[in-house]
C-alpha positions as CSV (number, residue, x, y, z in Angstrom):
1,M,89.0,102.3,87.3
2,T,90.4,101.3,90.7
3,I,93.1,99.0,91.6
4,D,90.6,96.3,92.7
5,R,89.0,96.3,89.2
6,F,92.4,96.3,87.5
7,I,93.5,93.3,89.5
8,L,90.4,91.4,88.6
9,A,90.8,92.3,84.9
10,V,94.5,91.4,84.8
11,A,94.1,88.1,86.7
12,G,91.1,87.1,84.5
13,S,93.1,87.9,81.4
14,F,96.1,86.0,82.5
15,I,94.0,82.9,83.3
16,L,92.2,83.0,80.0
17,F,95.4,83.6,78.0
18,S,97.3,80.8,79.7
19,V,94.4,78.3,79.3
20,I,94.3,79.2,75.6
21,L,98.1,78.7,75.3
22,S,97.8,75.4,77.1
23,F,95.6,74.1,74.3
24,A,97.5,75.7,71.5
25,H,101.1,75.1,72.7
26,S,101.8,73.1,75.8
27,P,99.9,72.0,78.9
28,Y,102.8,73.5,80.9
29,W,101.0,76.8,80.6
30,L,98.6,75.5,83.2
31,F,101.3,76.1,85.8
32,F,100.9,79.8,85.1
33,T,97.2,79.5,85.6
34,G,97.9,77.8,88.9
35,F,100.3,80.5,89.9
36,V,97.7,83.2,89.3
37,G,95.1,81.3,91.2
38,A,97.4,80.7,94.2
39,N,98.4,84.3,94.2
40,L,94.7,85.4,94.3
41,L,94.1,82.9,97.1
42,Q,97.0,84.1,99.3
43,S,96.1,87.7,98.7
44,A,92.6,87.0,100.0
45,F,94.0,85.8,103.3
46,T,97.0,88.0,103.7
47,G,95.8,91.2,102.1
48,F,99.1,91.5,100.1
49,C,99.0,91.5,96.3
50,P,102.1,92.1,94.3
51,M,100.1,93.4,91.3
52,A,98.5,96.1,93.6
53,V,102.0,97.3,94.5
54,I,102.9,97.5,90.8
55,L,99.7,99.3,89.9
56,K,100.1,101.8,92.7
57,K,103.6,102.7,91.2
58,F,101.9,103.3,87.9
59,G,99.5,105.7,89.5
60,V,96.2,103.8,89.4
61,K,93.9,105.2,92.0
62,T,92.8,103.3,95.1
63,G,89.3,103.2,96.4
64,V,86.3,101.0,96.8
65,A,85.6,99.0,93.6
66,F,82.2,97.6,94.5
67,G,79.6,99.8,95.9
């Protein structure tokens, strides 16, 4: 699995988890959902993703995810 796929999986998991927590605990968990979404949006325009830096340090391989 490449970094691109990991980022999609982690971001999707964070969003689903925070939405579930917002219903179960507190609506303030939606701020975390917004943070993840804003980070995905800024990385689309800038090309910089903090999660990609972390995953590279853990040795996840880079490459084309789709294709």
